[in-house]
N, C-alpha and C positions, 0 to 999 in steps of 0.2 A: 779261513774266515773265522772270526770269533764274534760272538754276540755281546752287546752291552745291555745289561738288564737294569730296569728300574729297581733300586734297592728298597727293602722295607725298613725304613729308618725308625719306625715306631710301631709296636705291635698293635696299636689301635687304629692305625691308618692303612687303608687299602689302596690309597691313591697318592701319587706324588706329582709335582709340577716341575717340568724342566725349566730352570731359571737361567742357565747359561751353557753355551758350547764354547770352549776355548779355541776351537778350530772350525774351519768351514768344510763342507763336503769336498771330498777328494784330497784334503790336506794329508800329508804324511805325518803320522804320530809315532813316537817311540814308546817302547814298553816302560811303564811306570809314570808316564806324564799325566798331569791333571788335564782331563779332556772335557769334563762337564760337571755341572752342579744341579742337584734336584732338591726340592723343598717339600717337606711334609708339614703337618700342622704345628710342629714344634722345633724343627731343625732344618738347616741346610747342610746337605752332605755332598762332598766332592767325590767324583768318580774318576778312577785312574785306569789308564790303558793296561790291559793284561798282556797285550802283544804289540808288535809294531806292524804298521801297514797303513792303508789308506782309509780314512774315516768316511763312513756312509751314515748320514743322519736320517733317522726314520721319524722321530718326534722332535719338532723344532722348539725353540724357546717359547715359553708360555703354554705349551701343550700339557694337558693333564693326562695321566695314564695310570693304569693299575700297576701295583707293585708286582715285580716278576715279569713284566712285559718287556719285550725287546725295544729299546729306544734308539739303538744304533748298531752298527757293525764295523769291524775292522777287517778289511779285505787285503789280501796279499797283492792284488793288482788294482790299478787305478780304474774306477768306474768311468766308462766312456760315454755315458748318457749325455 
């Protein structure tokens, strides 16, 4: 399992907003794929998968979260919830 963290896109921002998930919960993603976008006060930044596996979304679209917080995970096995 690997964690997807909210990046700090601007040193003056402590918070970002999730503006897009390219995949749904439990979708299989490959390493290097664009999986999400977050927005700070000045920029929209794309997030790319560091591993392959099944996406687990923790913070949905339009959620605001602190930088450094986990917004999703990539699991080796499909979540059966």
